[in-house]
TORVEX-454760 format. One record per residue (C-alpha): residue number from 1; residue in one letter; y, x negated, z. Coordinates in steps of 0.2 Angstrom, whole numbers, plus 5000, padded with zeros to 4 digits. Layout:
BEGIN
[NUM; 'A'; [Y; X; Z]]
...
//
This chain:
BEGIN
[1; 'X'; [5000; 5000; 5000]]
[2; 'X'; [5017; 4993; 4995]]
[3; 'X'; [5030; 4991; 5009]]
[4; 'X'; [5044; 5003; 5007]]
[5; 'X'; [5060; 4993; 5006]]
[6; 'X'; [5072; 5008; 5008]]
[7; 'X'; [5067; 5014; 5025]]
[8; 'X'; [5081; 5006; 5034]]
[9; 'X'; [5100; 5010; 5036]]
[10; 'X'; [5111; 5000; 5024]]
[11; 'X'; [5130; 4998; 5024]]
[12; 'X'; [5138; 4994; 5007]]
[13; 'X'; [5156; 4988; 5005]]
[14; 'X'; [5163; 4995; 4989]]
[15; 'X'; [5169; 4981; 4977]]
[16; 'X'; [5183; 4982; 4964]]
[17; 'X'; [5170; 4986; 4950]]
[18; 'X'; [5164; 5002; 4959]]
[19; 'X'; [5182; 5008; 4965]]
[20; 'X'; [5186; 5025; 4958]]
[21; 'X'; [5168; 5031; 4956]]
[22; 'X'; [5162; 5047; 4963]]
[23; 'X'; [5152; 5045; 4979]]
[24; 'X'; [5137; 5054; 4971]]
[25; 'X'; [5137; 5042; 4956]]
[26; 'X'; [5138; 5027; 4967]]
[27; 'X'; [5123; 5032; 4977]]
[28; 'X'; [5113; 5037; 4963]]
[29; 'X'; [5116; 5019; 4956]]
[30; 'X'; [5111; 5011; 4972]]
[31; 'X'; [5097; 5022; 4977]]
[32; 'X'; [5086; 5020; 4962]]
[33; 'X'; [5070; 5029; 4963]]
[34; 'X'; [5077; 5042; 4975]]
[35; 'X'; [5077; 5060; 4967]]
[36; 'X'; [5095; 5066; 4964]]
[37; 'X'; [5091; 5082; 4974]]
[38; 'X'; [5088; 5071; 4989]]
[39; 'X'; [5104; 5061; 4986]]
[40; 'X'; [5114; 5077; 4986]]
[41; 'X'; [5105; 5083; 5002]]
[42; 'X'; [5109; 5067; 5012]]
[43; 'X'; [5128; 5069; 5007]]
[44; 'X'; [5128; 5087; 5012]]
[45; 'X'; [5119; 5084; 5028]]
[46; 'X'; [5132; 5071; 5033]]
[47; 'X'; [5120; 5056; 5034]]
[48; 'X'; [5130; 5047; 5021]]
[49; 'X'; [5147; 5041; 5028]]
[50; 'X'; [5162; 5033; 5021]]
[51; 'X'; [5172; 5023; 5033]]
[52; 'X'; [5162; 5032; 5047]]
[53; 'X'; [5167; 5049; 5041]]
[54; 'X'; [5158; 5063; 5032]]
[55; 'X'; [5162; 5064; 5013]]
[56; 'X'; [5158; 5075; 4999]]
[57; 'X'; [5149; 5071; 4982]]
[58; 'X'; [5165; 5071; 4973]]
[59; 'X'; [5174; 5059; 4985]]
[60; 'X'; [5182; 5045; 4975]]
[61; 'X'; [5177; 5028; 4984]]
[62; 'X'; [5190; 5014; 4984]]
[63; 'X'; [5189; 4995; 4986]]
[64; 'X'; [5184; 4990; 5004]]
[65; 'X'; [5177; 5007; 5009]]
[66; 'X'; [5161; 5005; 5019]]
[67; 'X'; [5147; 5017; 5014]]
[68; 'X'; [5133; 5020; 5026]]
[69; 'X'; [5116; 5024; 5017]]
[70; 'X'; [5103; 5032; 5028]]
[71; 'X'; [5084; 5027; 5028]]
[72; 'X'; [5077; 5035; 5012]]
[73; 'X'; [5059; 5035; 5006]]
[74; 'X'; [5055; 5030; 4988]]
[75; 'X'; [5038; 5032; 4979]]
[76; 'X'; [5025; 5018; 4980]]
[77; 'X'; [5026; 5017; 4961]]
[78; 'X'; [5045; 5013; 4962]]
[79; 'X'; [5042; 5001; 4977]]
[80; 'X'; [5029; 4991; 4967]]
[81; 'X'; [5040; 4990; 4952]]
[82; 'X'; [5054; 4983; 4963]]
[83; 'X'; [5041; 4970; 4970]]
[84; 'X'; [5037; 4966; 4952]]
[85; 'X'; [5053; 4965; 4943]]
[86; 'X'; [5056; 4964; 4924]]
[87; 'X'; [5054; 4946; 4917]]
[88; 'X'; [5070; 4937; 4915]]
[89; 'X'; [5076; 4937; 4897]]
[90; 'X'; [5092; 4932; 4887]]
[91; 'X'; [5096; 4940; 4870]]
[92; 'X'; [5105; 4933; 4855]]
[93; 'X'; [5124; 4935; 4858]]
[94; 'X'; [5137; 4941; 4845]]
[95; 'X'; [5151; 4941; 4858]]
[96; 'X'; [5153; 4937; 4876]]
[97; 'X'; [5169; 4937; 4888]]
[98; 'X'; [5174; 4942; 4905]]
[99; 'X'; [5173; 4961; 4901]]
[100; 'X'; [5158; 4963; 4890]]
[101; 'X'; [5143; 4955; 4880]]
[102; 'X'; [5137; 4961; 4863]]
[103; 'X'; [5119; 4957; 4860]]
[104; 'X'; [5108; 4957; 4845]]
[105; 'X'; [5094; 4968; 4850]]
[106; 'X'; [5077; 4965; 4842]]
[107; 'X'; [5066; 4980; 4837]]
[108; 'X'; [5052; 4985; 4848]]
[109; 'X'; [5062; 4983; 4864]]
[110; 'X'; [5068; 4998; 4874]]
[111; 'X'; [5086; 4997; 4880]]
[112; 'X'; [5081; 5002; 4898]]
[113; 'X'; [5065; 5007; 4908]]
[114; 'X'; [5059; 5025; 4908]]
[115; 'X'; [5047; 5037; 4899]]
[116; 'X'; [5032; 5026; 4900]]
[117; 'X'; [5042; 5009; 4898]]
[118; 'X'; [5043; 4999; 4914]]
[119; 'X'; [5058; 4989; 4909]]
[120; 'X'; [5070; 4986; 4895]]
[121; 'X'; [5085; 4975; 4889]]
[122; 'X'; [5096; 4979; 4904]]
[123; 'X'; [5083; 4976; 4917]]
[124; 'X'; [5078; 4959; 4909]]
[125; 'X'; [5096; 4954; 4907]]
[126; 'X'; [5099; 4958; 4926]]
[127; 'X'; [5084; 4947; 4930]]
[128; 'X'; [5091; 4933; 4919]]
[129; 'X'; [5108; 4934; 4927]]
[130; 'X'; [5106; 4937; 4946]]
[131; 'X'; [5124; 4932; 4950]]
[132; 'X'; [5132; 4944; 4938]]
[133; 'X'; [5141; 4957; 4948]]
[134; 'X'; [5138; 4971; 4935]]
[135; 'X'; [5128; 4973; 4919]]
[136; 'X'; [5128; 4991; 4912]]
[137; 'X'; [5123; 4998; 4895]]
[138; 'X'; [5138; 5005; 4886]]
[139; 'X'; [5127; 5015; 4874]]
[140; 'X'; [5109; 5015; 4868]]
[141; 'X'; [5099; 5011; 4853]]
[142; 'X'; [5081; 5018; 4850]]
[143; 'X'; [5067; 5006; 4854]]
[144; 'X'; [5063; 5003; 4836]]
[145; 'X'; [5081; 5000; 4830]]
[146; 'X'; [5088; 4983; 4830]]
[147; 'X'; [5105; 4977; 4830]]
[148; 'X'; [5122; 4977; 4840]]
[149; 'X'; [5121; 4983; 4858]]
[150; 'X'; [5136; 4983; 4870]]
[151; 'X'; [5134; 4978; 4889]]
[152; 'X'; [5149; 4980; 4900]]
[153; 'X'; [5152; 4967; 4914]]
[154; 'X'; [5166; 4976; 4923]]
[155; 'X'; [5166; 4994; 4928]]
[156; 'X'; [5183; 4996; 4921]]
[157; 'X'; [5177; 4990; 4904]]
[158; 'X'; [5162; 5001; 4905]]
[159; 'X'; [5173; 5017; 4907]]
[160; 'X'; [5185; 5011; 4893]]
[161; 'X'; [5171; 5008; 4881]]
[162; 'X'; [5162; 5024; 4885]]
[163; 'X'; [5178; 5034; 4883]]
[164; 'X'; [5180; 5027; 4865]]
[165; 'X'; [5162; 5031; 4861]]
[166; 'X'; [5164; 5049; 4868]]
[167; 'X'; [5181; 5051; 4859]]
[168; 'X'; [5173; 5044; 4843]]
[169; 'X'; [5186; 5030; 4842]]
[170; 'X'; [5172; 5017; 4838]]
[171; 'X'; [5165; 5014; 4821]]
[172; 'X'; [5146; 5013; 4821]]
[173; 'X'; [5137; 5009; 4804]]
[174; 'X'; [5119; 5006; 4802]]
[175; 'X'; [5108; 4999; 4787]]
[176; 'X'; [5094; 5011; 4783]]
[177; 'X'; [5081; 5010; 4769]]
[178; 'X'; [5076; 5027; 4763]]
[179; 'X'; [5063; 5034; 4752]]
[180; 'X'; [5068; 5039; 4734]]
[181; 'X'; [5085; 5038; 4725]]
[182; 'X'; [5098; 5044; 4737]]
[183; 'X'; [5110; 5056; 4728]]
[184; 'X'; [5127; 5047; 4724]]
[185; 'X'; [5137; 5063; 4728]]
[186; 'X'; [5129; 5066; 4745]]
[187; 'X'; [5141; 5057; 4756]]
[188; 'X'; [5143; 5068; 4771]]
[189; 'X'; [5129; 5077; 4782]]
[190; 'X'; [5137; 5090; 4794]]
[191; 'X'; [5121; 5098; 4801]]
[192; 'X'; [5119; 5104; 4819]]
[193; 'X'; [5104; 5096; 4829]]
[194; 'X'; [5093; 5104; 4842]]
[195; 'X'; [5082; 5094; 4854]]
[196; 'X'; [5065; 5101; 4859]]
[197; 'X'; [5049; 5096; 4867]]
[198; 'X'; [5032; 5095; 4859]]
[199; 'X'; [5017; 5102; 4869]]
[200; 'X'; [5013; 5085; 4876]]
[201; 'X'; [5031; 5083; 4882]]
[202; 'X'; [5037; 5071; 4869]]
[203; 'X'; [5055; 5073; 4864]]
[204; 'X'; [5060; 5078; 4846]]
[205; 'X'; [5075; 5084; 4837]]
[206; 'X'; [5077; 5096; 4822]]
[207; 'X'; [5091; 5102; 4811]]
[208; 'X'; [5097; 5119; 4815]]
[209; 'X'; [5110; 5131; 4809]]
[210; 'X'; [5128; 5127; 4814]]
[211; 'X'; [5129; 5144; 4824]]
[212; 'X'; [5114; 5140; 4834]]
[213; 'X'; [5120; 5141; 4852]]
[214; 'X'; [5108; 5127; 4857]]
[215; 'X'; [5113; 5116; 4842]]
[216; 'X'; [5125; 5101; 4843]]
[217; 'X'; [5137; 5098; 4829]]
[218; 'X'; [5132; 5081; 4821]]
[219; 'X'; [5141; 5071; 4807]]
[220; 'X'; [5134; 5057; 4797]]
[221; 'X'; [5143; 5048; 4783]]
[222; 'X'; [5132; 5040; 4769]]
[223; 'X'; [5136; 5026; 4756]]
[224; 'X'; [5124; 5018; 4744]]
[225; 'X'; [5123; 5000; 4747]]
[226; 'X'; [5109; 4996; 4734]]
[227; 'X'; [5096; 5005; 4724]]
[228; 'X'; [5079; 4997; 4725]]
[229; 'X'; [5062; 5001; 4718]]
[230; 'X'; [5056; 5018; 4725]]
[231; 'X'; [5069; 5017; 4738]]
[232; 'X'; [5088; 5016; 4743]]
[233; 'X'; [5097; 5005; 4755]]
[234; 'X'; [5111; 5015; 4763]]
[235; 'X'; [5126; 5011; 4774]]
[236; 'X'; [5126; 5025; 4787]]
[237; 'X'; [5141; 5028; 4799]]
[238; 'X'; [5138; 5041; 4813]]
[239; 'X'; [5154; 5051; 4819]]
[240; 'X'; [5143; 5058; 4833]]
[241; 'X'; [5130; 5050; 4843]]
[242; 'X'; [5116; 5062; 4845]]
[243; 'X'; [5098; 5058; 4849]]
[244; 'X'; [5089; 5052; 4833]]
[245; 'X'; [5103; 5058; 4823]]
[246; 'X'; [5102; 5046; 4808]]
[247; 'X'; [5083; 5048; 4807]]
[248; 'X'; [5083; 5067; 4807]]
[249; 'X'; [5098; 5069; 4796]]
[250; 'X'; [5091; 5058; 4782]]
[251; 'X'; [5074; 5065; 4783]]
[252; 'X'; [5081; 5083; 4782]]
[253; 'X'; [5088; 5078; 4765]]
[254; 'X'; [5071; 5073; 4759]]
[255; 'X'; [5074; 5054; 4761]]
[256; 'X'; [5066; 5048; 4777]]
[257; 'X'; [5068; 5031; 4784]]
[258; 'X'; [5055; 5018; 4779]]
[259; 'X'; [5043; 5016; 4794]]
[260; 'X'; [5049; 5030; 4804]]
[261; 'X'; [5034; 5036; 4814]]
[262; 'X'; [5042; 5052; 4820]]
[263; 'X'; [5051; 5059; 4806]]
[264; 'X'; [5045; 5049; 4791]]
[265; 'X'; [5032; 5050; 4777]]
[266; 'X'; [5017; 5044; 4785]]
[267; 'X'; [5007; 5040; 4769]]
[268; 'X'; [5022; 5030; 4763]]
[269; 'X'; [5023; 5021; 4779]]
[270; 'X'; [5005; 5016; 4777]]
[271; 'X'; [5009; 5009; 4760]]
[272; 'X'; [5024; 5000; 4767]]
[273; 'X'; [5014; 4991; 4780]]
[274; 'X'; [5002; 4985; 4767]]
[275; 'X'; [5017; 4977; 4759]]
[276; 'X'; [5023; 4969; 4775]]
[277; 'X'; [5035; 4981; 4782]]
[278; 'X'; [5028; 4985; 4799]]
[279; 'X'; [5043; 4993; 4808]]
[280; 'X'; [5056; 5006; 4805]]
[281; 'X'; [5070; 5000; 4793]]
[282; 'X'; [5085; 5005; 4804]]
[283; 'X'; [5098; 4992; 4809]]
[284; 'X'; [5114; 4994; 4819]]
[285; 'X'; [5124; 4982; 4807]]
[286; 'X'; [5142; 4984; 4811]]
[287; 'X'; [5152; 4990; 4827]]
[288; 'X'; [5171; 4992; 4828]]
[289; 'X'; [5180; 4996; 4845]]
[290; 'X'; [5196; 4992; 4854]]
[291; 'X'; [5193; 4978; 4867]]
[292; 'X'; [5196; 4985; 4884]]
[293; 'X'; [5206; 4970; 4890]]
[294; 'X'; [5216; 4964; 4875]]
[295; 'X'; [5218; 4980; 4867]]
[296; 'X'; [5214; 4972; 4850]]
[297; 'X'; [5202; 4980; 4837]]
[298; 'X'; [5186; 4970; 4837]]
[299; 'X'; [5173; 4971; 4822]]
[300; 'X'; [5156; 4964; 4825]]
[301; 'X'; [5142; 4962; 4812]]
[302; 'X'; [5123; 4958; 4814]]
[303; 'X'; [5113; 4951; 4800]]
[304; 'X'; [5098; 4960; 4794]]
[305; 'X'; [5083; 4953; 4803]]
[306; 'X'; [5072; 4942; 4792]]
[307; 'X'; [5058; 4955; 4791]]
[308; 'X'; [5070; 4968; 4784]]
[309; 'X'; [5078; 4956; 4773]]
[310; 'X'; [5062; 4950; 4766]]
[311; 'X'; [5057; 4968; 4761]]
[312; 'X'; [5074; 4971; 4753]]
[313; 'X'; [5070; 4956; 4742]]
[314; 'X'; [5053; 4963; 4738]]
[315; 'X'; [5059; 4980; 4733]]
[316; 'X'; [5074; 4974; 4722]]
[317; 'X'; [5072; 4982; 4705]]
[318; 'X'; [5079; 4966; 4696]]
[319; 'X'; [5085; 4949; 4701]]
[320; 'X'; [5101; 4950; 4710]]
[321; 'X'; [5109; 4945; 4726]]
[322; 'X'; [5109; 4957; 4741]]
[323; 'X'; [5125; 4967; 4743]]
[324; 'X'; [5139; 4959; 4752]]
[325; 'X'; [5137; 4972; 4766]]
[326; 'X'; [5120; 4965; 4771]]
//
């Protein structure tokens, strides 16, 4: 039986990075493995104290506040996971400064643990940088998607960047290889998406009508980068960041992404594997955002991984160089 490290009273002093947070969010971050319902219960009961006084879930904590955390029980599974932390790992850097880091995420690596994945990029980074005060994901990429991933190193930078993503002030462009010849005139896909669960509990997304009350408006911009044998290389810019948005939008037009094991053409995928393409061809290629400290506009690019570039060369219809965008 694993020892339970959480069964003791703890006092936490709020640092500058956590200042301005709601108390409930602060606790949820520090009490990993504790159900949110229990977090709210200990706040309501008064067991959580801020500067020795009771506080509510929406109380904003400030630098120097002392927060009392009561003894809480976490599951043995979570305790064992804490005893066996993620292996430390650094990732290729595209940019790093005091506020943030932009990494070049490889395909096949989840961005965080959960849903059957014991750890991801963020847990590995934290193990590799034990002295870092804060490392938090700004946004997410699917496990099989490679490319640019932002990680905040300051709470203020995290909020600033997430606000930009939410307000659609960032520019996010992907490279995707799709089946068939993409219609030149099809430049905008404006179709609502609806999330649902399969009988086994796995998450899926489908296109729905724009008047569906459970649908979320989703906008994808598409530009042909290069026409290849039996497929098309696209530059895909998303104006909304819905789950599986690009994969579902492109597949809904009859042009699924190469290697997509959820929404793709499975027979085509088998053929692609025999030709050497053993992953989904979706790559977060370009990201534009306003730097949270300098206020300057930043543009980052991530080159196509070698296995994707090799397939582009394989599928080129005639001798020519890859498009400058790649």
